[in-house]
C-alpha positions in Angstrom: -0.1 0.2 -0.4 0.9 3.5 -0.6 2.5 5.0 1.8 2.4 8.8 0.6 -2.1 8.7 0.7 -3.4 11.5 1.9 -4.5 12.1 5.6 -8.1 10.9 6.9 -9.2 13.7 8.5 -10.3 13.6 11.8 -13.7 14.5 12.1 -15.0 12.1 9.4 -13.4 9.2 11.1 -15.1 10.3 14.6 -18.4 10.5 13.7 -17.9 6.9 11.4 -16.5 5.9 15.3 -19.6 7.3 17.0 -22.1 6.1 14.6 -20.4 2.8 14.6 -20.5 2.8 18.9 -24.3 3.8 18.9 -25.2 1.3 16.1 -22.8 -1.7 18.1 -25.1 -0.4 20.8 -28.6 -0.3 19.6 -28.3 -4.2 18.1 -26.2 -5.2 21.6 -29.8 -3.6 23.3 -32.1 -5.8 20.7 -30.4 -8.9 21.4 -30.8 -8.7 25.2 -34.4 -7.5 24.0 -34.9 -11.1 22.6 -33.6 -12.4 25.6 -36.3 -10.8 27.7 -38.5 -11.9 25.4 -37.7 -15.7 25.0 -37.3 -15.9 29.0 -40.7 -14.3 29.0 -42.0 -16.3 27.0 -40.5 -19.8 28.6 -41.6 -18.8 31.9 -45.3 -17.9 30.7 -45.4 -21.2 28.7 -44.0 -23.2 32.2 -46.7 -21.2 34.2 -49.5 -22.8 32.1 -48.0 -26.6 31.5 -44.9 -27.4 33.0 -44.5 -29.9 31.1 -42.7 -27.6 28.6 -39.4 -27.5 30.2 -38.9 -31.6 30.4 -35.8 -32.8 29.4 -37.0 -34.6 26.7 -39.0 -30.7 25.0 -35.7 -29.2 25.9 -33.8 -31.3 23.8 -36.6 -31.1 21.3 -36.1 -28.1 21.2 -32.3 -28.4 20.8 -32.8 -29.9 17.4 -35.8 -28.9 15.6 -33.8 -25.3 16.1 -30.2 -26.0 15.1 -30.5 -27.0 11.5 -32.4 -23.3 11.5 -29.5 -21.2 13.5 -26.9 -23.2 10.7 -28.8 -21.6 8.1 -29.4 -18.9 9.7 -25.5 -18.1 10.4 -24.8 -18.3 6.6 -28.2 -15.7 5.6 -26.5 -13.2 8.4 -23.2 -13.1 6.3 -25.0 -12.7 2.8 -27.7 -9.9 4.6 -24.9 -8.1 6.0 -24.1 -7.4 2.7 -27.3 -6.2 1.3 -28.1 -9.1 -0.3 -29.8 -12.4 0.5 -30.0 -16.1 -0.5 -33.3 -18.0 -0.8 -31.7 -20.6 -2.6 -31.0 -21.8 0.8 -33.9 -24.5 1.6 -32.8 -26.1 -2.0 -29.2 -26.8 -1.3 -30.6 -27.8 1.7 -32.8 -30.6 0.3 -30.1 -30.9 -3.3 -27.5 -31.8 -0.6 -29.3 -34.1 1.9 -30.3 -36.2 -0.7 -27.3 -36.2 -1.7 -25.8 -37.6 1.4 -28.3 -40.3 1.2 -26.7 -41.3 -1.9 -23.6 -41.7 -0.9 -24.4 -43.6 1.4 -26.6 -46.2 -0.3 -24.4 -46.7 -3.2 -21.0 -46.9 -1.9 -21.2 -48.9 1.1 -18.2 -48.3 3.9 -17.9 -45.0 2.5 -16.4 -42.5 5.2 -18.3 -40.0 6.7 -15.9 -36.9 6.4 -15.7 -37.6 3.3 -19.3 -37.6 2.4 -20.2 -34.6 5.0 -17.2 -32.8 3.1 -18.5 -33.6 -0.2 -22.0 -32.4 0.8 -20.5 -29.0 2.1 -18.6 -28.8 -1.1 -21.6 -29.5 -3.0 -23.4 -26.0 -1.3 -20.2 -24.1 -2.0 -20.8 -24.8 -5.9 -23.8 -23.7 -6.0 -23.1 -20.6 -3.2 -20.7 -20.3 -6.0 -23.3 -19.7 -8.6 -25.2 -17.2 -6.6 -21.7 -15.4 -5.7 -20.8 -15.1 -9.3 -23.8 -14.0 -10.9 -24.9 -11.4 -8.2 -21.0 -9.9 -7.7 -20.2 -10.0 -11.8 -22.8 -10.7 -13.4 -25.1 -7.9 -11.3 -27.9 -9.1 -11.2 -29.8 -8.7 -8.2 -29.4 -11.7 -5.5 -33.6 -11.9 -5.0 -33.9 -12.9 -8.5 -30.8 -15.1 -8.4 -31.7 -16.9 -5.4 -35.5 -17.1 -6.4 -34.5 -18.5 -9.8 -32.2 -20.8 -8.6 -34.1 -22.3 -5.5 -36.5 -23.7 -8.0 -33.5 -24.8 -10.5 -32.1 -27.0 -7.9 -35.0 -28.0 -5.7 -36.0 -29.3 -9.9 -32.9 -30.7 -10.8 -33.6 -32.8 -6.9 -36.4 -33.9 -8.0 -35.3 -35.3 -11.3 -32.3 -36.8 -9.3 -34.7 -38.5 -7.4 -37.2 -39.7 -9.7 -39.1 -40.7 -6.7 -36.9 -42.8 -4.9 -36.7 -42.5 -0.7 -33.2 -42.8 0.9 -34.3 -44.6 4.7 -32.0 -44.9 7.8 -31.4 -48.0 7.1 -29.4 -47.2 4.0 -27.3 -45.2 6.1 -24.2 -45.9 9.2 -25.0 -46.1 12.1 -22.5 -43.4 13.4 -23.6 -41.1 10.8 -27.5 -41.1 12.2 -25.7 -40.8 15.7 -24.9 -37.7 14.9 -28.8 -36.0 14.5 -29.8 -38.9 17.6 -26.7 -38.4 20.5 -26.2 -35.8 23.1 -23.2 -34.5 25.3 -23.9 -34.0 28.2 -27.3 -33.5 27.6 -27.3 -31.0 25.1 -27.5 -32.7 21.2 -24.9 -33.3 19.1 -26.3 -30.7 16.5 -27.2 -27.7 18.8 -23.2 -28.0 19.4 -21.9 -28.4 15.9 -24.4 -25.0 15.7 -23.0 -23.4 17.9 -19.7 -24.0 17.1 -20.5 -22.6 13.7 -21.6 -19.5 15.4 -19.1 -18.5 16.6 -16.5 -19.0 14.4 -18.5 -17.5 11.9 -18.6 -14.4 15.4 -15.2 -14.1 15.5 -14.7 -13.8 11.5 -17.5 -11.3 10.8 -16.3 -9.2 13.5 -11.9 -9.8 13.7 -11.4 -10.6 10.5 -10.8 -7.5 8.1 -12.8 -9.1 5.4 -15.8 -10.0 7.5 -15.9 -6.0 8.6 -15.4 -4.6 5.1 -19.0 -6.3 4.6 -20.2 -4.1 6.7 -19.3 -1.7 5.1 -20.4 -3.4 1.3 -23.8 -3.4 3.2 -24.0 -0.2 4.9 -22.9 1.9 1.7 -22.0 0.1 -1.5 -20.6 3.0 -3.7 -18.6 4.4 -0.3 -17.1 0.4 -0.7 -16.2 0.4 -3.9 -14.6 4.5 -3.1 -12.7 3.0 0.3 -10.8 0.3 -2.2 -12.7 -2.6 -0.8 -12.8 -5.4 -3.4 -16.9 -5.6 -3.4 -17.7 -8.4 -6.1 -14.5 -11.0 -4.4 -16.4 -9.5 -1.0 -20.0 -10.9 -1.4 -18.6 -13.7 -3.6 -17.4 -15.3 -0.6 -20.3 -14.7 1.5 -22.1 -16.8 -1.3 -19.7 -19.1 -0.9 -20.0 -19.3 2.5 -24.0 -19.9 2.9 -23.4 -22.4 -0.1 -21.7 -24.0 2.1 -22.8 -24.2 6.0 -25.9 -25.5 3.5 -24.7 -28.2 2.4 -23.4 -28.5 5.9 -27.2 -28.3 7.0 -28.2 -31.1 4.0 -25.9 -33.5 6.0 -27.4 -33.0 8.9 -30.5 -32.8 8.2 -30.3 -37.0 7.3 -28.5 -38.2 10.1 -31.2 -35.7 11.8 -34.5 -37.2 10.5 -33.2 -41.0 8.4 -35.2 -40.6 5.9 -35.1 -38.3 2.2 -37.2 -37.3 -0.3 -36.6 -34.3 -2.7 -38.9 -32.1 -0.7 -36.3 -32.7 2.2 -35.8 -28.0 3.0 -39.2 -26.8 1.0 -40.0 -23.7 2.6 -36.9 -23.8 4.9 -35.4 -20.8 3.9 -38.4 -18.8 5.0 -38.1 -20.3 8.5 -33.9 -18.8 7.9 -35.0 -15.9 6.6 -37.9 -15.1 9.6 -35.1 -15.9 12.1 -32.5 -14.0 10.8 -35.0 -11.3 10.6 -36.1 -11.4 13.9 -32.6 -11.8 15.4 -31.8 -7.7 14.5 -30.1 -8.6 11.2 -30.7 -5.5 9.3 -32.7 -6.7 6.2 -31.2 -3.4 4.4 -27.9 -5.0 5.4 -24.7 -3.6 7.5 -25.8 -4.2 10.7 -26.9 -7.7 12.8 -25.3 -10.6 14.3 -24.5 -14.2 14.0 -25.8 -14.3 17.9 -28.6 -12.2 17.3 -30.2 -14.7 14.6 -29.2 -17.9 16.4 -31.3 -16.2 19.4 -33.8 -15.4 16.5 -33.6 -18.7 14.9 -34.5 -20.4 19.3 -37.0 -17.8 20.0 -39.1 -18.7 16.4 -39.2 -22.3 18.0 -40.2 -21.9 21.6 -42.6 -20.0 19.9 -43.4 -23.1 18.0 -42.6 -25.9 20.5 -45.3 -23.9 22.9 -48.2 -22.9 21.2 -47.9 -26.7 20.8 -47.5 -28.0 24.0 -50.8 -25.4 24.4 -52.4 -27.0 22.4 -52.6 -23.3 19.7 -54.0 -24.3 17.1 -51.0 -24.1 14.1 -52.5 -21.1 12.3 -51.0 -18.3 14.9 -47.8 -19.1 14.7 -47.9 -18.3 11.3 -49.6 -15.1 12.4 -47.0 -14.1 15.4 -44.1 -14.7 12.9 -45.6 -12.4 10.8 -45.7 -10.2 12.4 -42.6 -10.6 14.3 -41.1 -10.0 11.1 -43.2 -6.3 10.3 -41.9 -5.2 14.1 -38.7 -6.2 13.3 -38.2 -4.1 10.1 -40.5 -1.6 10.9 -37.2 -1.3 14.3 -34.4 -1.8 11.6 -36.2 1.3 9.8 -36.6 3.6 11.8 -33.7 3.1 14.0 -31.7 3.6 10.4 -33.8 6.5 9.8 -32.6 7.9 13.9 -28.4 7.4 13.3 -29.2 9.3 10.3 -30.7 12.3 11.8 -28.2 12.4 14.6 -25.1 11.9 12.1 -26.5 15.1 10.7 -26.6 16.5 13.7 -23.5 16.4 14.4 -22.1 17.7 11.1 -24.3 20.3 11.8 -22.6 21.1 14.9 -18.3 20.9 13.6 -19.7 22.5 10.8 -21.2 25.1 13.1 
């Protein structure tokens, strides 16, 4: 890097740091709010039905939230860059069927190899999405909506009505979806580990922080010398790879796989991400908030089932939470912009 670059004015830097501090504080408060809402939900349901906190129900919640949280981590990386990946459910279904087919058609194949192949397939689909968005300049909504149907269609054509059963897969692999460590499902621990790694990457690595800059202001990111195309491409590859991993774990979790596996999963993932405080307009949010959003939605679903409430209300509640989250995102963005304008006016005066 050249050493004779012009000095950066101090005031704009302070303004940027101040704005970042305001945004980080706001989203920490939002994540705290999610924890409070979660505590109230769990506490209220327990008072109405003590069975809600039984060991088996908690284990079921942990298993149900694991795959959604894993996908939500990948979706967060994409949404932060002001994009979206609607193909995750189809990638999960395709890689789940690929996982089962590998075990069924090649008995004795190594389990780590099969999981690695599923991750690679998912990353390949992510690379296709990323290339079309980054280098083809096609909106991510259009690209991933198209690949959602293309990948699902390819899955149905490949399956041709075939179904993979648990008997076709090794017991050691299926144990990933059923075993626990210290009472915590292995799938939940895997999702938690992935969340920690992704959170560390986004916060501590330059390429991760640049995704926030791209989402906040793509034009300014280009002027700042950030390789926007490469970073967005990488975000989609990460999203695809995690969807591939989720596909392999889906096979271990359910044992029975057909071409419809993972249908509609992308909607649950987007809901978890938005409810978790990741701004749909890009530039802010964390994987921790997305995981909390997934946990909150899983607990809502479990609470309604335990209380024998009509399933319609689950959809209504999730829809209301989505609208509330998007409204809050917009209001916070306007508030931060207003604060910056006031600071700029004071400095200019």
